[in-house]
N, C-alpha and C positions, 0 to 999 in steps of 0.2 A: 491672312497676318497670322503669322505664329512667332511665339516666344516659350519661354519654358513653362509657367504656370499659368498662361490666360488669364493675368489678373492685373500687369501693368502695361506695357508695352503692347500688345496685340490688341487687347481692347480699346486703348485709343488709337491705334492706326484703324480700326475697323471701323470706330466712330469717326473719325477725321477722313478718311476717303469716301467713304458713304454720303457724307455731305458733302463731296466734292464732284462724283457723279449720277448718272442720272440712274434712279432706283429701277425704271422698267426696262433697262439696259444692260446694268450691272450688278451683279451679287457679289457683297461682299462679307466675310464672316471672318471668326478667329478662333484658334485653337493653340492649344498647350501641348508640349512636347510630355510631361508628366500630367500625370493624374491627381497631381497634390489638391487641387481646388475645385472639381469638376463638380456642377450645380451651381456653384458660389457666384457672384456676382463681385465686379470688378472691384479690386482696390480702393477706398474710399479718397486714397489721394489723385488717384487717376480720374474715379467719376469728379472732384472737386476740382479739377484742373481740366479738363473738358467741358464742365460748367462754365468755367471762367470764359471760356470761348463759346457759347451760346449750344454747345452740345452735350446731349444728355445720352452717356453709356450705361445708367447705371441700372437697365433691364438687361442687360445683355448676361447671360449664365455662363461660365468656364466649360468647356471643353475638351477634351484630349483630342489631339490630330488622330484620325486613321488610315489607313490604307485606301479606303473610299473616298478620302478627298481628293486623290489624285484623279479619281474621275470627274468627280464634281467641278472642278476646280482647272482653270485654263494657265492662273498665274499663281506662285505659292510664293511669299515674301516671307523671310525670317527676319528676325532682328539682329542674331550673332551668329558667327560660324558654329558653336555648339548646336545651336537649335540647326543650322545648315546639315550639319553631321547626324542627326538624329532622324532627321526627315529624308535624306539621301539614304540613310539604310534602309529605310521602308519602301523604295523604288524599286518597282519588280522590273522596271526597264530605263535604258535610256531615254524614251518620250518622255516618262512621269521625272526620272533625274532632271531633264532640261526645263521643267517648270520649276524650279527651286531657283530662288534669286536674295541674294541678302537686300533687304529694303533699300539701304542708304547706297547700293550703287546705282540707282535711281537718281542721284545727286551730288555734286562734287562740295563738300564739307570738311574736307580733308581726313574723315576717318570712314570704315566701312561697316561699324555694328555699332549699332543702337545700344547703350549701356543700362543694365539693369538697375532701376530705380530703387527698386524692392527696400533696402537697408541703409539708402542715405535720407537725406533732411527733403524738406518739398520743393526745395531749389533744381531737385533732380528731376522731378517730374515735370517742371516747367520747362528744363533744357532738354527734353526725351520730346515731351510734345510740341517744342520747335524744331527738332528735327525731323520729326516724324510728317510734323506737317507740310514740311520743303519736300519730303521724298514724294507724299501722297498728292500733293499739287502736279509732279512730275509726272506722277502715273496717270493723274486724271486726264492729262492734256493728252496724255496716248490712247485711252479709253474711250475720251469723249468725240 
């Protein structure tokens, strides 16, 4: 799961998908395209909305996406087109590039990008949670 800073959307996506898959069969992680927050926990608003739904993402640590992730992961879900472009630029070949997908392509919500809630209010984090949850439900059905 990839977003810009790895503090809002992708930590939520990591936690949500982890809660829906068998951890013995599926490894879920998240990263950011920028290194602004490396080593920091997720944004407190993401932690709060996750906790509201019984998920604890507070122990996650932000990290930056690296080229090694193409070898480590079978699927790379990004939150928006900017993230997609940033990750696609790192792909060494078509096989790696084909692993990248917009998260909301997994569901029909009438939009294909998860908006960044960072500069918005608390309701933005709730809306983003709901979008990501629906997409992760669809992904989990494919993976389980």
